[in-house]
C-alpha positions as CSV (number, residue, x, y, z in Angstrom):
1,M,0.0,0.0,0.0
2,S,1.4,3.4,-1.0
3,A,0.7,6.4,1.1
4,T,1.1,10.1,0.9
5,T,0.5,12.9,3.4
6,A,-0.4,16.5,2.8
7,N,3.3,17.3,2.4
8,A,4.3,14.1,0.4
9,G,6.3,11.2,1.4
10,P,5.4,7.8,2.9
11,A,2.8,7.6,5.7
12,A,4.4,7.5,9.1
13,P,3.3,8.2,12.6
14,A,2.5,11.8,13.0
15,Q,5.2,13.9,14.5
16,P,4.4,16.3,17.4
17,Q,3.4,19.7,16.3
18,A,1.1,22.4,17.3
19,A,-2.6,21.4,17.1
20,F,-4.6,23.0,14.3
21,K,-7.1,25.6,15.5
22,P,-9.7,27.1,13.2
23,P,-9.9,30.9,13.0
24,N,-13.4,30.9,14.6
25,M,-13.9,27.9,16.9
26,A,-17.6,28.8,17.7
27,L,-18.5,29.1,14.0
28,T,-16.8,25.8,13.2
29,T,-18.5,24.0,16.0
30,L,-21.9,25.5,14.9
31,G,-21.3,24.2,11.3
32,L,-20.3,20.8,12.4
33,A,-23.2,20.5,15.0
34,L,-25.8,21.7,12.5
35,A,-24.7,19.2,9.8
36,S,-24.8,16.3,12.4
37,F,-28.1,17.4,13.7
38,M,-29.6,17.6,10.2
39,Q,-28.3,14.1,9.4
40,V,-29.5,12.5,12.6
41,L,-32.9,14.3,12.3
42,D,-33.5,12.8,8.9
43,T,-33.4,9.3,10.3
44,T,-36.8,9.9,11.9
45,I,-38.3,13.1,10.4
46,A,-40.2,11.3,7.7
47,N,-41.7,8.6,9.9
48,V,-45.0,10.3,10.8
49,S,-45.4,11.7,7.3
50,L,-45.5,8.4,5.5
51,P,-49.3,8.2,5.2
52,T,-49.4,11.7,3.6
53,I,-46.4,10.9,1.3
54,S,-47.9,7.6,0.1
55,G,-51.3,9.3,-0.5
56,N,-49.8,12.2,-2.5
57,L,-47.5,9.9,-4.6
58,G,-50.1,7.2,-5.1
59,G,-48.2,4.5,-3.2
60,S,-49.4,1.9,-0.8
61,A,-48.6,1.8,2.9
62,N,-46.1,-1.0,2.3
63,Q,-44.3,1.0,-0.4
64,A,-44.1,4.0,1.9
65,T,-42.1,2.0,4.4
66,W,-39.3,1.8,1.9
67,V,-38.8,5.5,2.3
68,I,-37.5,4.6,5.8
69,T,-35.9,1.2,4.8
70,S,-33.9,2.5,1.8
71,F,-32.3,5.2,4.0
72,A,-31.5,2.8,6.8
73,V,-30.0,0.2,4.4
74,S,-27.8,2.7,2.6
75,N,-26.7,4.4,5.8
76,A,-25.8,1.1,7.4
77,I,-23.6,0.2,4.4
78,A,-21.8,3.5,4.3
79,L,-21.0,3.9,8.0
80,P,-18.3,1.2,8.2
81,L,-16.7,2.6,5.0
82,T,-15.9,5.9,6.8
83,G,-12.4,4.8,7.5
84,F,-11.7,4.0,3.9
85,F,-13.1,7.4,2.7
86,T,-11.2,9.4,5.2
87,R,-7.9,7.7,4.3
88,K,-8.6,8.4,0.6
89,F,-10.0,11.9,0.7
90,G,-9.3,13.4,4.1
91,E,-11.8,14.3,6.8
92,R,-12.3,18.0,5.7
93,K,-13.1,17.1,2.1
94,L,-15.2,14.1,3.1
95,F,-17.3,16.2,5.4
96,M,-17.8,18.9,2.7
97,W,-18.7,16.6,-0.1
98,A,-20.9,14.3,2.0
99,T,-22.8,17.4,3.3
100,L,-23.2,18.9,-0.1
101,L,-24.4,15.5,-1.6
102,F,-26.8,15.2,1.4
103,V,-28.2,18.6,0.3
104,I,-28.6,17.4,-3.3
105,A,-30.2,14.2,-2.2
106,S,-32.6,16.0,0.1
107,F,-33.5,18.4,-2.7
108,L,-34.2,15.4,-5.0
109,C,-36.4,13.9,-2.2
110,G,-38.5,17.0,-2.2
111,L,-38.8,17.1,-6.0
112,A,-39.8,13.4,-6.3
113,N,-43.1,12.9,-8.1
114,S,-43.3,9.1,-7.6
115,M,-42.6,6.6,-4.9
116,G,-39.8,5.0,-6.9
117,L,-37.9,8.3,-7.3
118,L,-38.4,9.2,-3.6
119,V,-37.0,5.8,-2.5
120,A,-34.0,6.1,-4.8
121,A,-33.3,9.7,-3.5
122,R,-33.6,8.5,0.1
123,A,-31.2,5.7,-0.6
124,L,-28.7,8.2,-1.9
125,Q,-29.4,10.4,1.1
126,G,-28.8,7.6,3.5
127,F,-25.5,6.6,1.8
128,V,-23.9,10.1,1.8
129,A,-25.2,10.6,5.4
130,G,-23.2,7.6,6.6
131,P,-19.8,9.3,7.1
132,M,-21.2,12.6,8.4
133,Y,-21.6,11.8,12.1
134,P,-18.3,9.9,12.5
135,V,-16.3,12.5,10.6
136,T,-17.9,15.3,12.6
137,Q,-16.8,13.5,15.7
138,A,-13.3,13.1,14.5
139,L,-13.1,16.8,13.4
140,L,-14.4,18.1,16.7
141,I,-11.9,15.9,18.7
142,S,-9.0,17.2,16.6
143,I,-9.7,20.9,16.8
144,Y,-10.5,21.1,20.5
145,P,-7.7,21.2,23.1
146,P,-7.6,18.2,25.4
147,H,-9.2,19.8,28.4
148,K,-12.3,20.8,26.3
149,R,-12.6,17.7,24.3
150,G,-15.2,16.3,26.6
151,Q,-17.5,19.2,25.8
152,A,-17.2,18.5,22.1
153,I,-18.2,14.8,22.6
154,A,-21.0,15.9,24.9
155,L,-22.3,18.2,22.2
156,L,-22.5,15.4,19.7
157,A,-24.1,13.2,22.4
158,M,-26.8,15.8,22.9
159,V,-27.4,15.8,19.1
160,T,-27.7,12.0,19.1
161,V,-30.4,12.2,21.8
162,V,-32.4,15.3,20.8
163,A,-32.5,15.0,17.0
164,P,-34.4,11.6,16.9
165,I,-36.9,13.0,19.4
166,A,-37.4,16.2,17.5
167,G,-37.7,14.4,14.1
168,P,-41.3,13.1,14.3
169,I,-42.6,16.2,16.1
170,L,-41.0,18.6,13.6
171,G,-41.9,16.3,10.6
172,G,-45.6,16.2,11.7
173,W,-45.8,19.9,12.2
174,I,-44.2,20.7,8.8
175,T,-46.5,18.2,7.1
176,D,-49.6,19.5,8.8
177,N,-48.9,23.2,8.3
178,Y,-47.0,23.2,5.0
179,S,-46.3,20.1,2.9
180,W,-44.3,17.0,3.2
181,E,-41.7,18.2,0.7
182,W,-40.4,20.8,3.2
183,I,-39.2,18.1,5.6
184,F,-36.5,17.6,3.0
185,F,-36.1,21.1,1.6
186,I,-35.2,22.5,5.0
187,N,-31.9,20.6,4.7
188,V,-30.8,22.7,1.8
189,P,-29.8,26.0,3.5
190,I,-28.6,24.2,6.6
191,G,-26.3,21.9,4.6
192,I,-24.9,24.6,2.4
193,F,-24.1,26.8,5.3
194,A,-22.4,24.0,7.3
195,S,-20.4,22.8,4.3
196,I,-19.1,26.3,3.4
197,V,-18.4,27.3,7.0
198,V,-16.5,24.1,7.9
199,G,-14.7,24.0,4.6
200,N,-13.4,27.5,5.0
201,Q,-12.6,27.3,8.7
202,L,-10.6,24.0,8.3
203,R,-8.7,25.1,5.2
204,G,-5.1,24.2,5.8
205,R,-5.8,21.6,8.4
206,P,-3.1,18.8,8.2
207,E,-4.5,15.6,6.9
208,R,-3.1,12.1,6.9
209,L,-3.9,10.6,3.4
210,D,-3.3,7.2,2.0
211,K,-4.0,5.6,-1.3
212,P,-5.9,2.5,-0.2
213,K,-6.7,-0.1,-2.9
214,M,-10.3,-1.0,-3.4
215,D,-11.2,-4.2,-1.5
216,Y,-13.9,-5.3,-3.9
217,M,-14.6,-8.6,-2.2
218,G,-15.1,-7.0,1.2
219,L,-17.2,-4.2,-0.3
220,A,-19.5,-6.7,-2.1
221,M,-19.9,-8.9,1.0
222,L,-20.7,-5.8,3.1
223,V,-23.3,-4.5,0.7
224,I,-25.0,-7.9,0.3
225,G,-24.9,-8.9,3.9
226,V,-26.0,-5.6,5.4
227,A,-28.7,-5.0,2.8
228,A,-30.1,-8.5,3.4
229,L,-29.9,-8.1,7.2
230,Q,-31.5,-4.7,7.3
231,I,-34.3,-5.6,4.9
232,M,-34.9,-8.8,6.9
233,L,-35.2,-6.9,10.2
234,D,-37.5,-4.3,8.6
235,L,-39.9,-6.8,7.0
236,G,-39.7,-9.5,9.7
237,N,-42.8,-8.5,11.7
238,D,-44.9,-7.9,8.6
239,E,-43.9,-11.3,7.0
240,D,-44.3,-13.3,10.2
241,W,-40.6,-13.9,10.5
242,F,-39.4,-17.4,9.7
243,N,-42.8,-18.6,8.5
244,S,-42.0,-16.5,5.4
245,T,-39.7,-17.9,2.7
246,T,-38.6,-14.3,2.0
247,I,-37.3,-13.9,5.5
248,V,-35.6,-17.3,5.5
249,V,-33.8,-16.5,2.3
250,L,-32.7,-13.0,3.5
251,T,-31.4,-14.5,6.7
252,I,-29.3,-17.1,4.9
253,V,-27.9,-14.5,2.6
254,A,-27.1,-12.2,5.4
255,V,-25.4,-14.8,7.6
256,V,-23.3,-16.2,4.8
257,A,-22.3,-12.8,3.4
258,L,-21.4,-11.3,6.7
259,A,-19.5,-14.4,7.8
260,V,-17.4,-14.2,4.6
261,F,-17.1,-10.5,5.1
262,V,-15.7,-10.8,8.7
263,I,-13.2,-13.6,7.7
264,W,-12.1,-11.7,4.6
265,E,-11.6,-8.4,6.4
266,L,-9.6,-10.0,9.2
267,T,-7.3,-11.7,6.8
268,E,-7.1,-9.0,4.1
269,R,-3.9,-7.0,4.1
270,D,-5.7,-3.7,3.3
271,P,-9.3,-4.2,4.3
272,I,-12.0,-1.8,3.3
273,V,-13.4,-2.0,6.9
274,N,-10.7,-2.2,9.7
275,L,-12.2,-4.8,12.0
276,R,-8.8,-5.0,13.7
277,L,-9.8,-1.9,15.7
278,F,-11.5,-4.3,18.1
279,R,-8.0,-5.3,19.2
280,H,-8.2,-2.2,21.4
281,R,-9.6,-3.2,24.7
282,N,-11.5,0.1,25.5
283,F,-12.9,0.3,21.9
284,A,-14.2,-3.3,22.1
285,S,-15.7,-3.0,25.6
286,G,-17.0,0.6,25.0
287,T,-18.6,-0.4,21.7
288,A,-20.3,-3.4,23.4
289,A,-21.6,-1.1,26.1
290,M,-22.8,1.4,23.6
291,V,-24.6,-1.1,21.4
292,L,-26.4,-2.8,24.2
293,A,-27.4,0.4,26.0
294,Y,-28.4,2.2,22.9
295,S,-30.5,-0.8,21.8
296,A,-32.3,-0.7,25.1
297,F,-32.7,3.1,24.9
298,F,-34.0,2.7,21.3
299,A,-36.4,0.0,22.3
300,I,-37.9,2.3,25.0
301,G,-38.1,5.1,22.4
302,L,-40.1,2.8,20.2
303,L,-42.3,1.0,22.8
304,V,-43.5,4.0,24.8
305,P,-45.0,6.0,22.0
306,L,-46.6,2.9,20.6
307,W,-48.0,2.0,24.0
308,L,-49.4,5.5,24.5
309,Q,-51.2,5.4,21.2
310,R,-52.4,1.8,21.2
311,N,-53.3,1.3,24.9
312,L,-54.0,4.8,26.2
313,G,-55.5,6.3,23.0
314,Y,-53.0,9.2,22.6
315,T,-52.7,10.9,19.2
316,S,-49.3,10.9,17.6
317,I,-48.8,14.6,18.6
318,W,-49.7,14.0,22.3
319,A,-47.6,10.8,22.4
320,G,-44.7,13.0,21.1
321,L,-45.3,15.6,23.8
322,A,-45.5,13.0,26.5
323,T,-42.1,11.5,25.5
324,A,-40.4,14.8,24.6
325,P,-39.3,15.6,28.2
326,I,-36.5,13.0,27.8
327,G,-34.6,15.7,25.9
328,I,-34.8,18.5,28.5
329,L,-32.1,17.4,31.0
330,P,-29.6,16.3,28.2
331,V,-29.9,19.8,26.7
332,L,-29.5,21.5,30.2
333,L,-26.8,19.3,31.5
334,T,-24.6,18.7,28.4
335,P,-22.3,21.7,29.1
336,F,-21.7,20.6,32.7
337,V,-21.2,16.9,31.7
338,G,-18.6,18.0,29.1
339,L,-16.8,20.2,31.6
340,Y,-16.8,18.0,34.7
341,A,-17.3,14.4,33.8
342,A,-13.7,13.8,32.9
343,R,-12.7,14.7,36.5
344,F,-14.3,11.5,37.6
345,D,-13.7,7.8,36.6
346,L,-15.9,7.7,33.5
347,R,-16.9,4.1,34.3
348,W,-18.7,5.4,37.4
349,V,-20.4,8.1,35.4
350,A,-21.6,5.6,32.8
351,T,-22.7,3.2,35.6
352,G,-24.8,5.9,37.1
353,A,-26.4,6.6,33.8
354,F,-27.3,3.0,33.2
355,L,-28.7,2.6,36.8
356,V,-30.9,5.7,36.3
357,M,-32.2,4.3,33.0
358,A,-32.7,0.9,34.6
359,A,-34.7,2.5,37.5
360,T,-37.0,4.4,35.1
361,S,-37.6,1.2,33.2
362,F,-38.5,-0.6,36.4
363,V,-40.9,2.3,37.2
364,R,-42.6,1.9,33.8
365,S,-43.0,-1.8,34.4
366,G,-45.4,-0.9,37.1
367,F,-47.6,1.3,34.9
368,N,-51.3,0.5,34.3
369,L,-54.0,1.7,31.9
370,D,-54.9,4.5,34.4
371,V,-51.5,6.2,34.4
372,D,-51.8,9.9,33.5
373,F,-49.9,12.2,31.2
374,H,-48.0,13.8,34.1
375,H,-46.5,10.5,35.4
376,V,-45.5,9.4,31.9
377,A,-43.8,12.7,31.2
378,L,-42.1,12.8,34.6
379,V,-40.5,9.3,34.1
380,Q,-39.4,10.5,30.7
381,L,-37.8,13.6,32.3
382,W,-35.9,11.5,34.8
383,Q,-34.7,9.1,32.1
384,G,-33.2,12.2,30.5
385,L,-30.8,12.4,33.4
386,G,-29.5,8.9,32.6
387,V,-29.3,9.8,28.9
388,A,-27.3,13.0,29.7
389,L,-24.7,11.0,31.5
390,F,-24.6,8.1,29.1
391,F,-23.3,9.1,25.6
392,M,-20.3,11.3,26.5
393,P,-18.6,8.9,28.9
394,V,-19.2,5.8,26.7
395,L,-18.0,7.6,23.5
396,T,-14.9,8.8,25.3
397,I,-14.1,5.4,26.6
398,L,-14.5,3.6,23.3
399,L,-12.4,6.2,21.5
400,S,-9.7,6.5,24.2
401,D,-7.3,3.8,23.1
402,L,-7.5,4.4,19.3
403,E,-4.6,6.0,17.5
404,P,-5.4,9.5,16.2
405,H,-5.7,8.4,12.6
406,E,-8.1,5.6,13.6
407,I,-10.7,7.8,15.3
408,A,-12.9,8.5,12.2
409,A,-12.8,4.8,11.2
410,G,-13.5,3.7,14.8
411,S,-16.4,6.1,15.2
412,G,-17.9,4.9,11.9
413,L,-17.5,1.3,12.9
414,A,-19.0,1.8,16.4
415,T,-21.9,3.9,14.9
416,F,-22.5,1.1,12.4
417,V,-22.7,-1.6,15.0
418,R,-24.9,0.7,17.2
419,T,-27.2,1.3,14.2
420,L,-27.6,-2.5,13.6
421,G,-28.3,-2.9,17.4
422,G,-31.1,-0.3,17.0
423,S,-32.5,-2.2,14.0
424,F,-32.5,-5.5,16.0
425,A,-34.1,-3.7,19.0
426,A,-36.9,-2.2,16.8
427,S,-37.8,-5.6,15.3
428,L,-37.4,-7.8,18.3
429,T,-39.1,-5.7,20.9
430,T,-42.3,-5.0,18.9
431,W,-42.4,-8.7,18.0
432,A,-41.8,-9.8,21.6
433,W,-44.4,-7.4,22.8
434,N,-47.0,-8.7,20.4
435,Q,-46.1,-12.3,21.3
436,R,-46.4,-11.7,25.0
437,S,-49.7,-9.8,24.5
438,T,-51.1,-12.7,22.6
439,I,-50.0,-15.2,25.3
440,H,-51.5,-13.1,28.1
441,H,-54.8,-12.6,26.1
442,A,-55.1,-16.4,25.9
443,Q,-54.3,-16.8,29.6
444,L,-56.9,-14.1,30.6
445,T,-59.7,-15.6,28.5
446,E,-59.1,-19.0,30.1
447,H,-60.9,-17.6,33.2
448,I,-64.0,-16.4,31.2
449,G,-66.8,-18.8,30.7
450,A,-69.5,-18.0,28.1
451,Y,-72.2,-19.5,30.4
452,D,-71.0,-17.9,33.6
453,P,-73.9,-15.8,34.9
454,Q,-71.6,-13.0,36.1
455,I,-69.8,-12.9,32.7
456,Q,-73.2,-12.8,30.9
457,Q,-74.3,-9.9,33.1
458,T,-71.1,-8.1,32.4
459,V,-71.4,-8.6,28.7
460,D,-75.0,-7.4,28.8
461,Q,-74.0,-4.2,30.7
462,L,-71.1,-3.5,28.3
463,G,-73.2,-4.0,25.3
464,R,-76.2,-2.1,26.8
465,G,-78.4,-5.0,25.9
466,D,-76.6,-6.1,22.8
467,P,-74.6,-9.3,23.6
468,T,-72.5,-9.1,20.4
469,R,-71.4,-5.6,21.1
470,G,-70.8,-6.5,24.7
471,A,-68.6,-9.4,23.8
472,L,-66.5,-7.1,21.5
473,V,-66.1,-4.5,24.2
474,L,-65.0,-7.2,26.7
475,N,-62.6,-8.7,24.3
476,Q,-61.1,-5.2,23.6
477,M,-60.7,-4.7,27.4
478,I,-58.9,-8.0,27.7
479,S,-56.7,-7.2,24.8
480,Q,-55.7,-3.9,26.4
481,Q,-54.9,-5.5,29.7
482,A,-52.9,-8.3,27.9
483,A,-50.9,-5.6,26.0
484,Q,-50.3,-3.7,29.2
485,I,-48.9,-6.8,30.9
486,G,-46.7,-7.5,27.9
487,F,-45.5,-3.9,27.9
488,N,-44.7,-4.1,31.6
489,E,-42.7,-7.3,31.1
490,M,-40.7,-5.8,28.2
491,L,-39.8,-2.7,30.3
492,Y,-38.7,-4.9,33.2
493,L,-36.4,-6.9,30.9
494,I,-35.0,-3.7,29.5
495,G,-34.3,-2.5,33.0
496,I,-32.4,-5.7,33.7
497,L,-30.4,-5.2,30.4
498,F,-29.3,-1.7,31.6
499,V,-28.0,-3.3,34.8
500,V,-26.1,-6.0,32.9
501,V,-24.5,-3.4,30.6
502,T,-22.7,-1.8,33.5
503,A,-20.3,-4.8,33.5
504,F,-19.0,-3.9,30.0
505,V,-17.8,-0.4,30.9
506,W,-15.8,-1.9,33.8
507,M,-13.9,-4.1,31.3
508,A,-12.3,-0.9,30.0
509,K,-9.1,0.4,31.6
510,P,-8.1,4.0,32.3
511,P,-6.7,6.4,31.1
512,F,-9.6,7.5,28.9
513,S,-8.0,10.5,27.3
514,A,-4.3,9.7,26.5
515,K,-4.3,9.0,22.8
516,V,-7.4,11.0,22.0
517,G,-6.1,13.9,23.9
518,G,-2.4,14.1,23.5
519,G,-2.2,12.1,20.3
520,A,-4.8,13.9,18.3
521,A,-3.6,17.3,19.5
522,A,0.0,16.4,18.5
523,A,-1.0,15.2,15.2
524,G,-3.1,18.1,14.4
525,G,-5.2,15.9,12.2
526,H,-5.7,12.2,11.4
């Protein structure tokens, strides 16, 4: 493998030099944060607009789900390729071009006049969005001095939490008050501003560039394996999982392709995805903690709004308002977490975060159908405390023992695995909730006899003299109770998972800032 740097000559460990500092740190941070917020926001902003989109474009509800699936599949494929792209183009250019291409893809989404064109534009949007978050993370780490680097990571952590919450609320408001096209058009000015600002501010920043050869085998196996896996997870519930030939075939393809991919990448001299990063102890344990905790967090973010709408009869807007308080404390506490968390053992900070989120999950496991808006929102608020303390420490731990030039690749790989964890959580938790609800419904109906005088009287009262109507109302009440019991069980299990995750952060070893702090600062770039 040949390699060149910004000055020429073979690639070598970066020599100590003054850290690069942009002319305007605040403006650079704003540009990076806006681009990252825009990209993360677009993972959820279209969710509540799907019925409107499918109606306007003449598509079915199943076709509309591909607006989400196409983005998720392409994004999952691009994320682990971040390391390859940064080696080839450099982080500044990659950020600029990825952001501008995201703008173009967003504009094409808004202009789409058919479902096919929209899905294609969303696939492009998802692919170019892949490197944006990891590269933003690497750029922020490189330009901030070591004692302020925690603040930079905490800022991105806040974006990770707030943007997915804001997405459905903002998407619904824009769709109701304007038109669905504007959920994509709003990206255009933001993306152009971020690209121009960051490109100008980071001009002259040292870059470590290589000329990596294209690993076609690895790329092919990655695309096939991830696409099959993501589609299988997205379609699983609708296709009744392994009772469907389609799901079985997709699973076989995913398992074989990803197995070949892992073996190939671990033995390839110049792999397109550097799986050898898992040789770093903190990266491996931190990534495991991130994936499991994020999956549990993602499952709560999916189950609670569904429960509010299905069981308690909330509208989508009121469900969004009830869950939104989870973002309040992360926004308020992020500056303090960034400033002071590094003064403590980050394993204790992360442990505190996981225990808070476990406690709120256990509280939810005691909810019933009479719980009011205030209690739901209050538990969401307190979960926000755990979220505020979660991302920054775990991100710092998993990046801490990477070499400076490995940070972008490591961030992309960790985000990729985290994204897959979220996909598994989305599919498995809704499936498990439905299964447990069905089981509890059967168990509850075992105690109801059609010829029991008390039951007959209850049915008569519920139906106001109409036995058929009364039986339907009774069955609906049983279904609601069964779903509530299933929901409580799921939240209890999620609480246990948060407790278990604490073990993974304690597998990491201090220090948690040596290479990311001194190394990146010395290198001035990656």
